[in-house]
C-alpha positions in Angstrom: 81.4 40.9 80.2 83.5 43.8 81.1 84.0 46.5 79.1 86.5 48.6 79.6 87.3 51.9 77.4 91.4 52.5 75.6 93.5 55.2 77.6 93.4 58.4 75.9 91.7 61.3 75.7 88.7 60.2 73.4 88.9 56.3 73.0 89.8 55.6 69.4 88.4 51.5 70.1 86.5 50.2 72.6 87.2 46.7 74.2 84.5 44.0 74.9 85.7 41.3 77.1 84.5 38.2 78.1 85.2 36.2 80.6 83.6 33.0 81.2 84.9 29.9 83.3 86.4 26.9 81.5 86.8 24.3 84.7 88.4 24.3 87.8 91.9 24.7 88.5 94.1 24.2 92.1 93.1 27.9 93.0 89.6 28.1 91.6 88.0 28.1 88.2 90.3 28.8 85.2 88.9 31.8 82.9 89.2 31.8 79.5 88.8 35.7 78.2 88.4 36.5 74.7 88.5 40.1 73.6 86.4 41.9 70.7 87.8 45.0 69.6 85.0 47.3 68.5 85.2 51.1 67.0 83.9 53.8 68.9 81.7 55.3 66.8 82.1 58.9 68.0 85.3 58.3 66.1 84.3 56.7 63.0 82.6 60.7 62.4 85.7 62.0 60.4 86.1 65.2 60.4 86.3 65.2 56.1 85.7 68.5 54.0 82.0 67.9 54.0 81.5 67.4 57.2 83.2 70.7 58.3 81.1 72.6 55.4 78.1 70.9 56.6 79.0 72.2 60.2 79.7 76.0 58.7 76.3 76.0 56.7 74.6 74.9 59.3 76.2 77.8 62.0 75.7 80.0 59.1 71.9 79.6 59.2 71.9 80.2 62.5 73.0 83.9 61.2 70.6 84.4 59.1 73.0 84.4 56.2 73.3 84.9 53.5 72.6 88.7 53.5 73.8 91.2 51.4 77.3 91.2 51.8 77.5 87.7 53.2 76.8 84.9 50.5 77.2 80.6 50.4 79.9 80.0 47.9 78.3 77.2 46.2 75.0 80.0 45.5 77.5 82.6 43.7 76.8 82.0 39.9 80.6 80.6 38.3 81.3 84.3 36.8 81.8 85.3 40.3 83.7 82.3 41.9 86.5 82.3 39.0 88.3 85.1 40.9 88.1 83.7 44.2 89.3 80.3 43.0 92.1 81.9 41.4 93.5 83.3 44.8 93.4 79.9 46.9 94.5 76.3 46.2 92.1 74.0 47.1 94.0 71.0 48.0 95.5 73.2 51.1 92.2 75.5 51.7 89.9 73.0 51.5 86.4 73.9 49.9 85.1 77.4 50.0 82.2 77.6 52.0 81.4 81.3 53.0 82.3 84.7 51.3 82.2 87.7 53.2 82.5 91.3 51.5 81.8 94.8 52.6 81.4 97.7 50.2 85.0 98.2 49.9 87.2 95.7 47.8 88.2 93.8 51.0 86.5 90.2 51.4 86.9 86.8 53.6 86.5 83.6 52.4 85.8 81.0 54.5 87.2 77.4 53.8 87.5 74.5 55.1 90.7 74.5 56.4 91.9 78.0 56.2 90.5 81.7 56.1 91.8 83.6 53.2 91.3 87.2 52.9 92.1 90.6 50.8 92.5 94.1 51.6 95.2 96.8 49.6 98.1 94.9 50.7 97.2 91.6 49.3 95.9 88.1 49.9 96.2 86.7 53.8 95.8 82.6 54.5 95.4 81.4 57.5 95.3 77.3 58.7 92.5 76.8 61.3 94.4 74.8 63.2 97.4 77.9 63.4 94.4 80.3 65.3 95.4 81.7 68.3 93.1 84.3 69.2 90.2 86.1 67.6 88.9 89.5 68.6 87.5 92.7 67.2 90.4 94.9 65.8 88.8 97.7 67.7 90.0 96.3 70.8 93.4 95.2 69.8 95.4 98.2 70.8 93.3 97.7 74.7 94.3 93.9 74.6 98.3 95.3 74.0 97.6 97.6 76.8 98.1 100.9 75.0 96.8 103.4 76.0 93.3 104.1 74.4 90.6 106.7 74.6 87.3 104.8 74.8 85.3 107.4 73.0 87.7 106.4 70.5 86.1 102.7 70.1 83.3 102.3 68.0 79.8 100.8 69.0 80.0 97.1 68.5 77.0 97.6 65.6 80.0 99.6 63.4 83.0 97.1 63.9 83.8 95.7 60.6 87.4 94.2 61.3 88.4 91.0 63.2 92.2 90.6 64.4 93.2 87.0 64.6 96.7 86.3 66.4 98.4 83.2 65.1 100.5 80.6 66.9 103.4 82.7 65.7 102.1 85.5 67.7 101.2 87.8 64.4 98.4 89.8 63.7 96.2 89.6 60.9 93.1 91.3 59.7 89.9 90.3 58.5 87.0 91.7 56.8 83.1 91.6 57.0 80.4 94.3 56.5 80.1 96.1 60.1 77.3 94.9 62.5 75.6 91.3 62.3 77.7 90.3 59.8 80.6 90.5 61.5 79.6 88.9 64.4 78.7 85.9 62.2 82.6 85.7 61.0 83.7 86.1 64.3 81.6 83.0 65.6 82.0 81.3 62.5 85.9 81.2 62.8 85.7 80.3 66.1 84.1 77.0 65.6 85.9 76.2 62.4 89.4 76.7 65.0 87.9 74.5 67.3 86.4 71.5 64.2 90.3 71.8 62.9 91.8 71.4 66.6 90.2 69.0 68.3 
């Protein structure tokens, strides 16, 4: 018996090849091979909205969410959910899972397929699969090789914005409360990007 995996980065199928002798031929045993195809259990775990939602919630719990300004969307009352739901298309964004706010009117909503943000300019919607880079808005000028007075960069605990560069090299800003909320947002978005691109 021989087990061979199909070609590819992650095999979708496993071939189980059974060989047994069926008699003697001129050059030796005559082999009768039967091939059984089994689905690889790794690939049976489809990345549904429910699967991604569970992973996002798992990651959020590691950062002790909810906080004063960050929430599980399902825990919010209908009165609070409705204005946010009016801003999104669930068929495109997937299920809303986590909401990050701050003392001002900006917010970031993490759904299962998109991150959606609002600032004074309007609504930003970005598919996770289109994310190229994520970093703190504070270090954006450094990455662009601009002249920066390092003393002007806020301490990490005061950071409250992240910059996302998409596959078209466009820059987008998303918001959370400073400190642990922003760190949570950053790491959850990194995971969401991986889940939607692997």
